[in-house]
py3Dmol code that shows the C-alpha trace and the ligand (Angstrom):
import py3Dmol

protein = """\
ATOM      1  CA  MET A   1     -81.953 192.046 201.089  1.00  0.00           C
ATOM      2  CA  LYS A   2     -85.565 191.281 200.459  1.00  0.00           C
ATOM      3  CA  LYS A   3     -84.576 189.112 197.525  1.00  0.00           C
ATOM      4  CA  LEU A   4     -82.051 187.242 199.614  1.00  0.00           C
ATOM      5  CA  LEU A   5     -84.664 186.529 202.247  1.00  0.00           C
ATOM      6  CA  ILE A   6     -87.064 185.160 199.685  1.00  0.00           C
ATOM      7  CA  VAL A   7     -84.266 182.925 198.308  1.00  0.00           C
ATOM      8  CA  ALA A   8     -83.469 181.761 201.750  1.00  0.00           C
ATOM      9  CA  LEU A   9     -87.062 181.007 202.493  1.00  0.00           C
ATOM     10  CA  LEU A  10     -87.534 179.165 199.278  1.00  0.00           C
ATOM     11  CA  ILE A  11     -84.435 176.936 200.167  1.00  0.00           C
ATOM     12  CA  VAL A  12     -85.847 176.304 203.592  1.00  0.00           C
ATOM     13  CA  VAL A  13     -89.256 175.343 202.109  1.00  0.00           C
ATOM     14  CA  MET A  14     -87.814 173.149 199.440  1.00  0.00           C
ATOM     15  CA  CYS A  15     -85.240 171.340 201.397  1.00  0.00           C
ATOM     16  CA  PRO A  16     -87.547 168.673 203.011  1.00  0.00           C
ATOM     17  CA  ILE A  17     -89.035 167.908 199.663  1.00  0.00           C
ATOM     18  CA  ASN A  18     -85.582 167.425 198.118  1.00  0.00           C
ATOM     19  CA  ALA A  19     -84.458 165.309 201.069  1.00  0.00           C
ATOM     20  CA  GLN A  20     -87.529 163.136 200.702  1.00  0.00           C
ATOM     21  CA  LYS A  21     -86.982 162.657 196.930  1.00  0.00           C
ATOM     22  CA  LYS A  22     -83.391 161.764 197.364  1.00  0.00           C
ATOM     23  CA  GLN A  23     -84.138 159.209 199.992  1.00  0.00           C
ATOM     24  CA  ASP A  24     -86.452 157.388 197.518  1.00  0.00           C
ATOM     25  CA  VAL A  25     -83.775 156.904 194.906  1.00  0.00           C
ATOM     26  CA  LYS A  26     -80.451 156.795 196.682  1.00  0.00           C
ATOM     27  CA  LEU A  27     -78.009 155.206 194.200  1.00  0.00           C
ATOM     28  CA  THR A  28     -74.339 154.670 194.375  1.00  0.00           C
ATOM     29  CA  ARG A  29     -72.279 156.102 191.534  1.00  0.00           C
ATOM     30  CA  GLN A  30     -72.085 152.711 189.929  1.00  0.00           C
ATOM     31  CA  GLU A  31     -75.878 152.268 190.226  1.00  0.00           C
ATOM     32  CA  GLN A  32     -76.389 155.559 188.596  1.00  0.00           C
ATOM     33  CA  LYS A  33     -74.257 154.309 185.700  1.00  0.00           C
ATOM     34  CA  PHE A  34     -76.400 151.105 185.528  1.00  0.00           C
ATOM     35  CA  LYS A  35     -79.585 153.045 185.640  1.00  0.00           C
ATOM     36  CA  LYS A  36     -78.525 155.099 182.617  1.00  0.00           C
ATOM     37  CA  ILE A  37     -77.670 151.841 180.703  1.00  0.00           C
ATOM     38  CA  LEU A  38     -81.032 150.330 181.585  1.00  0.00           C
ATOM     39  CA  ASP A  39     -82.910 153.489 180.692  1.00  0.00           C
ATOM     40  CA  GLU A  40     -81.363 153.077 177.299  1.00  0.00           C
ATOM     41  CA  TYR A  41     -81.475 149.369 176.684  1.00  0.00           C
ATOM     42  CA  ASP A  42     -84.193 147.752 178.807  1.00  0.00           C
ATOM     43  CA  VAL A  43     -87.098 146.281 176.929  1.00  0.00           C
ATOM     44  CA  ILE A  44     -89.519 145.510 179.755  1.00  0.00           C
ATOM     45  CA  ASP A  45     -91.911 148.287 178.945  1.00  0.00           C
ATOM     46  CA  TYR A  46     -92.927 147.035 175.487  1.00  0.00           C
ATOM     47  CA  LEU A  47     -92.842 143.288 175.947  1.00  0.00           C
ATOM     48  CA  PRO A  48     -96.143 141.560 174.817  1.00  0.00           C
ATOM     49  CA  TYR A  49     -97.734 139.119 177.121  1.00  0.00           C
ATOM     50  CA  TYR A  50     -96.242 135.653 176.985  1.00  0.00           C
ATOM     51  CA  SER A  51     -97.928 133.361 174.513  1.00  0.00           C
ATOM     52  CA  ASP A  52     -97.019 129.672 174.075  1.00  0.00           C
ATOM     53  CA  GLU A  53     -97.628 129.728 170.387  1.00  0.00           C
ATOM     54  CA  GLU A  54     -95.796 132.911 169.486  1.00  0.00           C
ATOM     55  CA  GLY A  55     -92.441 132.724 171.096  1.00  0.00           C
ATOM     56  CA  GLU A  56     -91.023 135.000 168.519  1.00  0.00           C
ATOM     57  CA  THR A  57     -93.228 137.871 169.633  1.00  0.00           C
ATOM     58  CA  PHE A  58     -90.518 138.751 172.195  1.00  0.00           C
ATOM     59  CA  TRP A  59     -87.929 139.190 169.529  1.00  0.00           C
ATOM     60  CA  ASN A  60     -90.328 141.025 167.165  1.00  0.00           C
ATOM     61  CA  ALA A  61     -91.156 143.432 169.984  1.00  0.00           C
ATOM     62  CA  ILE A  62     -87.579 144.228 170.896  1.00  0.00           C
ATOM     63  CA  VAL A  63     -86.619 144.846 167.310  1.00  0.00           C
ATOM     64  CA  ASP A  64     -89.725 146.841 166.339  1.00  0.00           C
ATOM     65  CA  ASN A  65     -89.482 149.132 169.429  1.00  0.00           C
ATOM     66  CA  ASN A  66     -85.768 149.900 169.130  1.00  0.00           C
ATOM     67  CA  GLU A  67     -85.710 153.256 167.431  1.00  0.00           C
ATOM     68  CA  GLU A  68     -81.958 153.309 167.040  1.00  0.00           C
ATOM     69  CA  PHE A  69     -81.901 149.969 165.238  1.00  0.00           C
ATOM     70  CA  GLN A  70     -84.828 150.859 163.070  1.00  0.00           C
ATOM     71  CA  LYS A  71     -82.850 153.905 161.962  1.00  0.00           C
ATOM     72  CA  PHE A  72     -79.907 151.829 161.266  1.00  0.00           C
ATOM     73  CA  LEU A  73     -81.934 149.308 159.196  1.00  0.00           C
ATOM     74  CA  LYS A  74     -83.477 152.171 157.158  1.00  0.00           C
ATOM     75  CA  MET A  75     -80.047 153.505 156.421  1.00  0.00           C
ATOM     76  CA  ILE A  76     -78.782 150.318 154.695  1.00  0.00           C
ATOM     77  CA  PRO A  77     -80.693 150.485 151.459  1.00  0.00           C
ATOM     78  CA  GLU A  78     -80.609 154.229 151.393  1.00  0.00           C
ATOM     79  CA  SER A  79     -76.883 154.493 151.698  1.00  0.00           C
ATOM     80  CA  LYS A  80     -74.916 156.170 149.018  1.00  0.00           C
ATOM     81  CA  GLY A  81     -71.293 156.935 148.445  1.00  0.00           C
ATOM     82  CA  TRP A  82     -68.995 156.009 151.324  1.00  0.00           C
ATOM     83  CA  LYS A  83     -71.757 154.707 153.451  1.00  0.00           C
ATOM     84  CA  LYS A  84     -72.684 152.308 150.826  1.00  0.00           C
ATOM     85  CA  GLU A  85     -69.077 151.297 150.348  1.00  0.00           C
ATOM     86  CA  ILE A  86     -68.871 150.526 154.091  1.00  0.00           C
ATOM     87  CA  PHE A  87     -71.867 148.258 154.026  1.00  0.00           C
ATOM     88  CA  GLN A  88     -70.436 146.403 151.078  1.00  0.00           C
ATOM     89  CA  GLU A  89     -67.186 145.979 152.859  1.00  0.00           C
ATOM     90  CA  VAL A  90     -68.854 144.761 155.978  1.00  0.00           C
ATOM     91  CA  TYR A  91     -70.866 142.231 153.967  1.00  0.00           C
ATOM     92  CA  ARG A  92     -67.648 141.001 152.313  1.00  0.00           C
ATOM     93  CA  GLY A  93     -65.873 140.781 155.620  1.00  0.00           C
ATOM     94  CA  ASN A  94     -68.732 138.725 156.968  1.00  0.00           C
ATOM     95  CA  LYS A  95     -68.671 136.380 154.055  1.00  0.00           C
ATOM     96  CA  LEU A  96     -64.948 135.750 154.415  1.00  0.00           C
ATOM     97  CA  SER A  97     -65.059 134.732 158.006  1.00  0.00           C
ATOM     98  CA  TYR A  98     -68.276 132.885 157.535  1.00  0.00           C
ATOM     99  CA  ASN A  99     -66.531 130.496 155.188  1.00  0.00           C
ATOM    100  CA  GLU A 100     -63.567 130.194 157.653  1.00  0.00           C
ATOM    101  CA  GLN A 101     -65.912 129.030 160.442  1.00  0.00           C
ATOM    102  CA  ILE A 102     -67.911 126.246 158.985  1.00  0.00           C
ATOM    103  CA  PRO A 103     -65.313 123.473 158.643  1.00  0.00           C
ATOM    104  CA  TYR A 104     -64.717 123.527 162.383  1.00  0.00           C
ATOM    105  CA  ALA A 105     -68.314 123.165 163.208  1.00  0.00           C
ATOM    106  CA  ARG A 106     -70.842 120.431 163.206  1.00  0.00           C
ATOM    107  CA  SER A 107     -74.500 120.802 163.715  1.00  0.00           C
ATOM    108  CA  PHE A 108     -75.867 120.929 167.259  1.00  0.00           C
ATOM    109  CA  LYS A 109     -77.933 117.843 166.513  1.00  0.00           C
ATOM    110  CA  ASP A 110     -76.710 115.809 169.451  1.00  0.00           C
ATOM    111  CA  ILE A 111     -79.003 117.924 171.519  1.00  0.00           C
ATOM    112  CA  ASP A 112     -82.107 117.686 169.460  1.00  0.00           C
ATOM    113  CA  TRP A 113     -84.451 119.303 171.878  1.00  0.00           C
ATOM    114  CA  MET A 114     -82.285 122.410 172.011  1.00  0.00           C
ATOM    115  CA  GLU A 115     -82.320 122.917 168.334  1.00  0.00           C
ATOM    116  CA  MET A 116     -86.058 122.205 168.165  1.00  0.00           C
ATOM    117  CA  PHE A 117     -86.685 124.623 170.957  1.00  0.00           C
ATOM    118  CA  PHE A 118     -84.849 127.435 169.279  1.00  0.00           C
ATOM    119  CA  LYS A 119     -86.240 126.662 165.877  1.00  0.00           C
ATOM    120  CA  SER A 120     -89.722 126.896 167.188  1.00  0.00           C
ATOM    121  CA  HIS A 121     -89.050 130.133 169.052  1.00  0.00           C
ATOM    122  CA  TYR A 122     -86.593 131.915 166.934  1.00  0.00           C
ATOM    123  CA  GLY A 123     -87.451 130.796 163.407  1.00  0.00           C
ATOM    124  CA  ASN A 124     -84.692 130.196 160.995  1.00  0.00           C
ATOM    125  CA  ILE A 125     -81.655 130.061 163.191  1.00  0.00           C
ATOM    126  CA  ASN A 126     -78.931 127.461 163.039  1.00  0.00           C
ATOM    127  CA  ILE A 127     -77.055 126.383 166.102  1.00  0.00           C
ATOM    128  CA  HIS A 128     -73.610 124.839 165.570  1.00  0.00           C
ATOM    129  CA  TYR A 129     -71.687 123.055 168.097  1.00  0.00           C
ATOM    130  CA  SER A 130     -67.979 123.544 167.749  1.00  0.00           C
ATOM    131  CA  THR A 131     -65.557 121.004 169.193  1.00  0.00           C
ATOM    132  CA  LEU A 132     -63.010 123.838 169.804  1.00  0.00           C
ATOM    133  CA  ASP A 133     -62.617 124.196 173.472  1.00  0.00           C
ATOM    134  CA  TYR A 134     -63.135 127.973 173.742  1.00  0.00           C
ATOM    135  CA  VAL A 135     -65.279 128.938 176.631  1.00  0.00           C
ATOM    136  CA  ASN A 136     -67.351 131.054 174.266  1.00  0.00           C
ATOM    137  CA  ALA A 137     -70.231 131.444 171.843  1.00  0.00           C
ATOM    138  CA  SER A 138     -70.445 133.639 168.807  1.00  0.00           C
ATOM    139  CA  THR A 139     -72.984 134.621 166.211  1.00  0.00           C
ATOM    140  CA  LEU A 140     -72.664 135.373 162.515  1.00  0.00           C
ATOM    141  CA  PRO A 141     -74.828 138.067 160.993  1.00  0.00           C
ATOM    142  CA  LEU A 142     -76.753 135.508 158.927  1.00  0.00           C
ATOM    143  CA  GLY A 143     -78.055 133.652 161.969  1.00  0.00           C
ATOM    144  CA  ASP A 144     -75.587 130.940 162.611  1.00  0.00           C
ATOM    145  CA  VAL A 145     -74.787 130.582 166.305  1.00  0.00           C
ATOM    146  CA  PHE A 146     -71.588 128.755 167.262  1.00  0.00           C
ATOM    147  CA  VAL A 147     -71.449 127.308 170.740  1.00  0.00           C
ATOM    148  CA  TYR A 148     -68.001 126.078 171.680  1.00  0.00           C
ATOM    149  CA  SER A 149     -67.385 122.964 173.630  1.00  0.00           C
ATOM    150  CA  GLY A 150     -65.628 124.745 176.438  1.00  0.00           C
ATOM    151  CA  LEU A 151     -68.690 126.628 177.261  1.00  0.00           C
ATOM    152  CA  VAL A 152     -71.000 123.714 176.866  1.00  0.00           C
ATOM    153  CA  ASP A 153     -68.873 121.851 179.356  1.00  0.00           C
ATOM    154  CA  ILE A 154     -69.356 124.285 182.201  1.00  0.00           C
ATOM    155  CA  LEU A 155     -73.121 124.692 181.685  1.00  0.00           C
ATOM    156  CA  GLU A 156     -75.228 122.379 183.840  1.00  0.00           C
ATOM    157  CA  HIS A 157     -78.919 123.214 183.042  1.00  0.00           C
ATOM    158  CA  TYR A 158     -81.120 123.751 180.114  1.00  0.00           C
ATOM    159  CA  GLU A 159     -82.018 127.235 181.222  1.00  0.00           C
ATOM    160  CA  GLU A 160     -78.319 128.217 181.323  1.00  0.00           C
ATOM    161  CA  MET A 161     -77.956 127.197 177.660  1.00  0.00           C
ATOM    162  CA  VAL A 162     -81.155 129.233 176.868  1.00  0.00           C
ATOM    163  CA  ALA A 163     -79.478 132.254 178.664  1.00  0.00           C
ATOM    164  CA  VAL A 164     -76.376 131.921 176.457  1.00  0.00           C
ATOM    165  CA  LEU A 165     -78.393 131.555 173.307  1.00  0.00           C
ATOM    166  CA  ALA A 166     -80.742 134.363 174.140  1.00  0.00           C
ATOM    167  CA  HIS A 167     -77.649 136.585 174.676  1.00  0.00           C
ATOM    168  CA  GLU A 168     -76.323 135.497 171.292  1.00  0.00           C
ATOM    169  CA  PHE A 169     -79.667 135.876 169.707  1.00  0.00           C
ATOM    170  CA  ALA A 170     -79.972 139.442 170.891  1.00  0.00           C
ATOM    171  CA  HIS A 171     -76.651 140.173 169.005  1.00  0.00           C
ATOM    172  CA  PHE A 172     -78.195 138.631 165.986  1.00  0.00           C
ATOM    173  CA  MET A 173     -81.528 140.336 166.121  1.00  0.00           C
ATOM    174  CA  TYR A 174     -79.921 143.714 166.446  1.00  0.00           C
ATOM    175  CA  GLN A 175     -77.202 142.918 163.934  1.00  0.00           C
ATOM    176  CA  HIS A 176     -74.710 144.028 166.498  1.00  0.00           C
ATOM    177  CA  SER A 177     -71.661 143.003 164.484  1.00  0.00           C
ATOM    178  CA  MET A 178     -72.935 144.920 161.532  1.00  0.00           C
ATOM    179  CA  GLN A 179     -73.694 148.048 163.642  1.00  0.00           C
ATOM    180  CA  TRP A 180     -70.292 147.825 165.352  1.00  0.00           C
ATOM    181  CA  ALA A 181     -68.467 147.294 162.172  1.00  0.00           C
ATOM    182  CA  TYR A 182     -70.325 150.240 160.684  1.00  0.00           C
ATOM    183  CA  SER A 183     -69.349 152.522 163.468  1.00  0.00           C
ATOM    184  CA  CYS A 184     -65.719 151.342 163.390  1.00  0.00           C
ATOM    185  CA  GLU A 185     -65.463 151.963 159.695  1.00  0.00           C
ATOM    186  CA  LYS A 186     -67.029 155.366 160.168  1.00  0.00           C
ATOM    187  CA  GLN A 187     -64.390 156.185 162.627  1.00  0.00           C
ATOM    188  CA  LYS A 188     -61.623 155.000 160.452  1.00  0.00           C
ATOM    189  CA  ARG A 189     -63.090 156.930 157.503  1.00  0.00           C
ATOM    190  CA  LYS A 190     -62.863 160.010 159.767  1.00  0.00           C
ATOM    191  CA  ASN A 191     -59.247 159.145 160.340  1.00  0.00           C
ATOM    192  CA  LYS A 192     -58.727 158.903 156.609  1.00  0.00           C
ATOM    193  CA  THR A 193     -57.395 155.352 156.621  1.00  0.00           C
ATOM    194  CA  ILE A 194     -60.458 153.716 155.093  1.00  0.00           C
ATOM    195  CA  ALA A 195     -59.116 153.924 151.525  1.00  0.00           C
ATOM    196  CA  THR A 196     -56.282 151.558 152.258  1.00  0.00           C
ATOM    197  CA  ILE A 197     -58.390 149.161 154.217  1.00  0.00           C
ATOM    198  CA  THR A 198     -61.124 149.102 151.569  1.00  0.00           C
ATOM    199  CA  ALA A 199     -58.549 148.309 148.940  1.00  0.00           C
ATOM    200  CA  VAL A 200     -57.128 145.406 151.010  1.00  0.00           C
ATOM    201  CA  VAL A 201     -60.510 143.818 151.746  1.00  0.00           C
ATOM    202  CA  SER A 202     -61.730 144.262 148.134  1.00  0.00           C
ATOM    203  CA  ALA A 203     -58.598 142.619 146.800  1.00  0.00           C
ATOM    204  CA  ALA A 204     -58.929 139.800 149.228  1.00  0.00           C
ATOM    205  CA  ALA A 205     -62.652 139.283 148.440  1.00  0.00           C
ATOM    206  CA  ASP A 206     -61.836 139.075 144.778  1.00  0.00           C
ATOM    207  CA  MET A 207     -59.039 136.706 145.525  1.00  0.00           C
ATOM    208  CA  TYR A 208     -61.270 134.563 147.604  1.00  0.00           C
ATOM    209  CA  ALA A 209     -63.884 134.435 144.777  1.00  0.00           C
ATOM    210  CA  THR A 210     -61.151 133.491 142.369  1.00  0.00           C
ATOM    211  CA  MET A 211     -59.860 130.683 144.654  1.00  0.00           C
ATOM    212  CA  ASN A 212     -63.344 129.243 144.906  1.00  0.00           C
ATOM    213  CA  GLY A 213     -64.156 129.682 141.280  1.00  0.00           C
ATOM    214  CA  ALA A 214     -61.228 127.442 140.264  1.00  0.00           C
ATOM    215  CA  ASN A 215     -60.456 129.949 137.559  1.00  0.00           C
ATOM    216  CA  THR A 216     -57.103 130.996 138.772  1.00  0.00           C
ATOM    217  CA  THR A 217     -54.718 133.039 136.605  1.00  0.00           C
ATOM    218  CA  GLY A 218     -51.205 134.135 137.289  1.00  0.00           C
ATOM    219  CA  SER A 219     -50.337 131.766 140.047  1.00  0.00           C
ATOM    220  CA  SER A 220     -46.629 132.631 140.354  1.00  0.00           C
ATOM    221  CA  GLU A 221     -45.046 132.230 143.770  1.00  0.00           C
ATOM    222  CA  ALA A 222     -44.677 136.004 144.183  1.00  0.00           C
ATOM    223  CA  ASN A 223     -48.316 136.489 143.263  1.00  0.00           C
ATOM    224  CA  SER A 224     -49.515 133.898 145.785  1.00  0.00           C
ATOM    225  CA  LYS A 225     -47.376 135.299 148.580  1.00  0.00           C
ATOM    226  CA  TYR A 226     -48.779 138.682 147.857  1.00  0.00           C
ATOM    227  CA  TYR A 227     -52.367 137.362 148.031  1.00  0.00           C
ATOM    228  CA  ASP A 228     -51.590 135.367 151.105  1.00  0.00           C
ATOM    229  CA  SER A 229     -50.596 138.567 152.984  1.00  0.00           C
ATOM    230  CA  ILE A 230     -53.645 140.385 151.711  1.00  0.00           C
ATOM    231  CA  PHE A 231     -55.907 137.485 152.565  1.00  0.00           C
ATOM    232  CA  GLU A 232     -54.412 137.241 156.005  1.00  0.00           C
ATOM    233  CA  SER A 233     -54.938 140.819 156.915  1.00  0.00           C
ATOM    234  CA  ALA A 234     -58.443 140.841 155.466  1.00  0.00           C
ATOM    235  CA  LYS A 235     -59.240 137.710 157.457  1.00  0.00           C
ATOM    236  CA  ASN A 236     -57.946 139.316 160.642  1.00  0.00           C
ATOM    237  CA  LYS A 237     -60.042 142.279 159.931  1.00  0.00           C
ATOM    238  CA  SER A 238     -63.220 140.315 159.268  1.00  0.00           C
ATOM    239  CA  LEU A 239     -62.598 138.252 162.391  1.00  0.00           C
ATOM    240  CA  LYS A 240     -62.298 141.494 164.282  1.00  0.00           C
ATOM    241  CA  TYR A 241     -65.650 142.486 162.903  1.00  0.00           C
ATOM    242  CA  GLN A 242     -67.325 139.158 163.748  1.00  0.00           C
ATOM    243  CA  PHE A 243     -66.436 138.486 167.291  1.00  0.00           C
ATOM    244  CA  ARG A 244     -66.135 141.841 168.726  1.00  0.00           C
ATOM    245  CA  TYR A 245     -69.058 144.003 169.920  1.00  0.00           C
ATOM    246  CA  SER A 246     -68.956 147.205 171.706  1.00  0.00           C
ATOM    247  CA  LYS A 247     -69.160 147.177 175.464  1.00  0.00           C
ATOM    248  CA  ASP A 248     -72.655 148.602 175.374  1.00  0.00           C
ATOM    249  CA  GLN A 249     -73.825 145.934 172.934  1.00  0.00           C
ATOM    250  CA  GLU A 250     -72.636 143.196 175.367  1.00  0.00           C
ATOM    251  CA  LEU A 251     -74.613 144.804 178.145  1.00  0.00           C
ATOM    252  CA  GLN A 252     -77.609 145.249 175.974  1.00  0.00           C
ATOM    253  CA  ALA A 253     -77.535 141.495 175.066  1.00  0.00           C
ATOM    254  CA  ASP A 254     -77.197 140.640 178.783  1.00  0.00           C
ATOM    255  CA  ILE A 255     -80.268 142.711 179.643  1.00  0.00           C
ATOM    256  CA  ILE A 256     -82.324 141.147 176.898  1.00  0.00           C
ATOM    257  CA  ALA A 257     -81.326 137.644 177.848  1.00  0.00           C
ATOM    258  CA  TYR A 258     -82.266 138.397 181.430  1.00  0.00           C
ATOM    259  CA  ARG A 259     -85.718 139.702 180.256  1.00  0.00           C
ATOM    260  CA  PHE A 260     -86.173 136.821 177.938  1.00  0.00           C
ATOM    261  CA  LEU A 261     -85.632 134.187 180.637  1.00  0.00           C
ATOM    262  CA  ASP A 262     -88.203 135.929 182.742  1.00  0.00           C
ATOM    263  CA  TRP A 263     -90.594 136.316 179.897  1.00  0.00           C
ATOM    264  CA  MET A 264     -90.295 132.556 179.255  1.00  0.00           C
ATOM    265  CA  GLY A 265     -90.780 131.810 182.948  1.00  0.00           C
ATOM    266  CA  MET A 266     -87.282 130.281 183.154  1.00  0.00           C
ATOM    267  CA  GLY A 267     -85.827 132.659 185.806  1.00  0.00           C
ATOM    268  CA  HIS A 268     -83.425 135.573 185.102  1.00  0.00           C
ATOM    269  CA  GLU A 269     -80.971 134.230 187.680  1.00  0.00           C
ATOM    270  CA  ASN A 270     -79.837 131.757 185.143  1.00  0.00           C
ATOM    271  CA  MET A 271     -78.163 134.547 183.166  1.00  0.00           C
ATOM    272  CA  ILE A 272     -76.303 135.539 186.351  1.00  0.00           C
ATOM    273  CA  VAL A 273     -75.370 131.966 186.950  1.00  0.00           C
ATOM    274  CA  VAL A 274     -73.760 131.633 183.522  1.00  0.00           C
ATOM    275  CA  LEU A 275     -71.857 134.870 183.915  1.00  0.00           C
ATOM    276  CA  GLU A 276     -70.653 133.725 187.363  1.00  0.00           C
ATOM    277  CA  LYS A 277     -69.326 130.533 185.783  1.00  0.00           C
ATOM    278  CA  LEU A 278     -67.495 132.474 183.143  1.00  0.00           C
ATOM    279  CA  ARG A 279     -66.038 134.699 185.775  1.00  0.00           C
ATOM    280  CA  LYS A 280     -64.756 131.663 187.706  1.00  0.00           C
ATOM    281  CA  GLN A 281     -62.841 130.630 184.571  1.00  0.00           C
ATOM    282  CA  ASN A 282     -60.571 133.684 184.872  1.00  0.00           C
ATOM    283  CA  PRO A 283     -60.763 135.246 188.348  1.00  0.00           C
ATOM    284  CA  MET A 284     -57.862 137.598 187.539  1.00  0.00           C
ATOM    285  CA  ALA A 285     -59.999 139.394 184.946  1.00  0.00           C
ATOM    286  CA  ASP A 286     -61.719 141.130 187.780  1.00  0.00           C
ATOM    287  CA  TYR A 287     -58.615 143.316 188.173  1.00  0.00           C
ATOM    288  CA  GLU A 288     -58.514 144.444 184.600  1.00  0.00           C
ATOM    289  CA  ASP A 289     -58.992 148.049 183.883  1.00  0.00           C
ATOM    290  CA  GLU A 290     -62.420 148.291 182.186  1.00  0.00           C
ATOM    291  CA  GLU A 291     -61.605 151.617 180.605  1.00  0.00           C
ATOM    292  CA  LYS A 292     -58.726 150.040 178.671  1.00  0.00           C
ATOM    293  CA  ALA A 293     -60.484 146.606 177.955  1.00  0.00           C
ATOM    294  CA  ASP A 294     -62.454 146.155 174.753  1.00  0.00           C
ATOM    295  CA  HIS A 295     -65.212 144.298 176.763  1.00  0.00           C
ATOM    296  CA  PRO A 296     -67.106 145.005 179.967  1.00  0.00           C
ATOM    297  CA  LEU A 297     -65.769 143.114 182.932  1.00  0.00           C
ATOM    298  CA  LEU A 298     -67.737 140.146 184.056  1.00  0.00           C
ATOM    299  CA  LYS A 299     -68.080 141.342 187.592  1.00  0.00           C
ATOM    300  CA  ASN A 300     -69.652 144.571 186.287  1.00  0.00           C
ATOM    301  CA  ARG A 301     -72.008 142.671 183.936  1.00  0.00           C
ATOM    302  CA  ILE A 302     -73.121 140.600 186.851  1.00  0.00           C
ATOM    303  CA  ALA A 303     -73.541 143.756 189.085  1.00  0.00           C
ATOM    304  CA  LEU A 304     -75.624 145.373 186.399  1.00  0.00           C
ATOM    305  CA  LEU A 305     -77.986 142.407 186.190  1.00  0.00           C
ATOM    306  CA  LYS A 306     -78.277 142.251 189.942  1.00  0.00           C
ATOM    307  CA  PHE A 307     -79.241 145.850 189.922  1.00  0.00           C
ATOM    308  CA  ILE A 308     -82.193 145.201 187.708  1.00  0.00           C
ATOM    309  CA  GLU A 309     -84.458 144.093 190.616  1.00  0.00           C
ATOM    310  CA  LYS A 310     -83.758 147.455 192.347  1.00  0.00           C
ATOM    311  CA  TYR A 311     -84.363 149.223 189.054  1.00  0.00           C
ATOM    312  CA  ASP A 312     -87.777 147.466 188.658  1.00  0.00           C
ATOM    313  CA  SER A 313     -88.908 148.396 192.046  1.00  0.00           C
ATOM    314  CA  MET A 314     -87.852 152.001 191.655  1.00  0.00           C
ATOM    315  CA  LYS A 315     -89.954 152.120 188.493  1.00  0.00           C
ATOM    316  CA  GLN A 316     -92.911 150.483 190.358  1.00  0.00           C
ATOM    317  CA  ASN A 317     -92.632 153.206 193.042  1.00  0.00           C
ATOM    318  CA  GLN A 318     -92.699 155.931 190.489  1.00  0.00           C
ATOM    319  CA  LYS A 319     -95.986 154.710 189.068  1.00  0.00           C
TER     320      LYS A 319
END
"""
ligand_1 = """\
1
ZN
Zn -71.925 138.831 173.544
"""
view = py3Dmol.view(width=600, height=400)
view.addModel(protein, "pdb")
view.setStyle({"model": 0}, {"cartoon": {"style": "trace"}})
view.addModel(ligand_1, "xyz")
view.setStyle({"model": 1}, {"stick": {}})
view.zoomTo()
view.show()
């Protein structure tokens, strides 16, 4: 009885404190999810002060301070056995689709200032403008960014293009496609299908090398059909590597683009503007089931970025 009384007293005493705390950080279920994502991926705490001469300090900081990515980088040269095999496969896959891309692209030269801006801030990156009318941009692991004409057409301001490129650049700096391919392969390896896939890609890579080396042997029709089918499936696989990121990686790139725009004094709202424009392109996508989709829904990407202001003020209050 005595014990019960003490417990009851404690509850009474603690309640007002609890209530007070809860009032400070009252978040909806979605906001709680966003907070978790930001706790994991936000970079604001370790950004250096903006310096005109050292634009790349932003990117150095986000790479140097990302423990998970540093671990991943360390793993590449140290990999042995199946891990090493996976990295080799990923590299081959990248090379295959890399060569596929180039003929469709021309340099982004017609907007000289854009290329100059990015060269000065990002170092050795090449921006390609593709006349294909996809409303999209993509990045290859070696630093070539492709911006498709469909996307350029809907952008109106310089800052919006910076937002797009910063998002892409985040994918590049964190080698997202490599990380994602690695985790996909790891999963497949677990499912014991890796052996077949590895054989297919290796054969296709050899075939590709032969084709380019002009030293073709055994070019019977049956052979070439066989190689065509191998090459086709390998190409599909490498394309899958290249242009798909995990949902979390997309959100991470959005958050970094948001922070980069602010860091540059260009206004984070431009990232939201771009996402709103993309959303307008396909309003029905709002009704997709995000659980089943392989990408985060635009409406949720926007909601996450809009939550950052609240997140920042919450952190301010905690200090
Ligand atoms: Zn992306």
